[in-house]
C-alpha positions as a printed Julia matrix, in Angstrom:
110×3 Matrix{Float64}:
 29.16  12.57  -17.99
 30.63  13.91  -14.76
 27.84  13.12  -12.31
 26.2   15.49   -9.87
 27.64  18.93   -9.27
 25.81  19.51   -5.97
 26.47  17.74   -2.68
 23.88  15.0    -3.01
 25.32  11.5    -3.0
 23.95   8.0    -3.19
 25.33   5.87   -0.37
 24.11   2.39    0.56
 21.09   2.9    -1.71
 20.06   6.17   -0.02
 20.22   9.68   -1.41
 22.0   11.89    1.1
 22.67  15.62    1.18
 26.1   16.1     2.75
 24.94  19.42    4.22
 22.49  17.51    6.43
 25.41  15.7     8.05
 27.3   19.0     8.42
 24.22  20.56   10.05
 24.06  17.7    12.57
 27.8   18.0    13.3
 27.54  21.77   13.76
 24.73  21.31   16.28
 27.21  19.63   18.65
 28.44  22.44   20.9
 32.02  21.12   21.1
 32.44  21.4    17.32
 33.31  24.83   15.92
 33.02  23.98   12.21
 32.61  20.95    9.97
 32.82  19.78    6.39
 31.77  16.46    4.89
 33.03  14.9     1.67
 32.3   11.64   -0.09
 35.32   9.56   -1.02
 34.33   7.12   -3.76
 36.25   3.86   -3.57
 34.45   1.96   -6.33
 31.65   2.88   -8.7
 29.04   1.66   -6.23
 30.77   2.2    -2.88
 32.39   5.03   -1.01
 32.94   6.49    2.44
 31.44   9.51    4.13
 34.38  11.48    5.53
 33.79  14.21    8.12
 36.28  16.92    9.01
 35.66  18.82   12.21
 37.35  21.89   13.53
 37.6   22.07   17.3
 40.04  23.31   19.88
 38.71  20.76   22.37
 41.13  17.84   22.01
 39.29  15.84   24.66
 36.49  14.83   22.31
 37.06  11.65   20.36
 35.36   9.88   17.5
 33.16   7.83   19.81
 31.95  11.0    21.57
 30.98  12.49   18.19
 29.26   9.29   17.05
 27.29   9.13   20.32
 26.12  12.73   19.83
 25.14  12.02   16.19
 23.13   8.85   16.94
 19.89  10.67   17.86
 20.35  13.16   14.99
 21.16  10.94   11.99
 20.13   7.53   10.7
 22.86   4.89   10.64
 23.38   5.12    6.87
 24.27   8.83    7.2
 26.9    8.31    9.9
 30.41   9.34    8.83
 32.69   6.37    8.22
 35.78   8.46    8.99
 36.08  11.49   11.31
 39.16  13.71   11.09
 39.73  16.32   13.79
 41.63  19.51   12.97
 42.17  22.76   14.86
 40.84  24.83   11.96
 39.51  23.78    8.57
 41.23  25.32    5.5
 39.47  28.21    3.77
 39.44  29.19    0.11
 39.83  32.72   -1.28
 36.15  33.44   -0.62
 36.48  32.53    3.06
 34.49  29.3     2.74
 35.72  25.89    3.86
 37.9   24.5     1.07
 36.4   21.06    0.46
 38.56  20.52   -2.62
 41.7   20.91   -0.5
 40.28  18.62    2.2
 39.51  15.95   -0.38
 42.97  16.26   -1.96
 44.72  16.05    1.42
 42.6   13.05    2.42
 43.47  11.23   -0.82
 47.2   11.99   -0.29
 46.93  10.59    3.24
 45.37   7.36    1.91
 48.18   6.85   -0.61
 50.87   6.89    2.09
């Protein structure tokens, strides 16, 4: 049994569609693109990790969290926000979430 294939997760007892978080992030005008992954730490616990693409280096994590507060409930807030210039794309031109997850896991092992 591999679990769900779609982007629905269970976090803190809530079922969450990761696309809802991406939609909220993309509604912030300073963010050009976003992707959200779920990094499972234990069988019952994980972290919501957001990757944002922006050329505006003046925005910080607190700015993003403040903008998300009226848009998302607390349990849907990303635990980690990573800012990049551009998010990686796969051969089809879509954001490569597999590569983002792999790079994030490599970063954690350092």
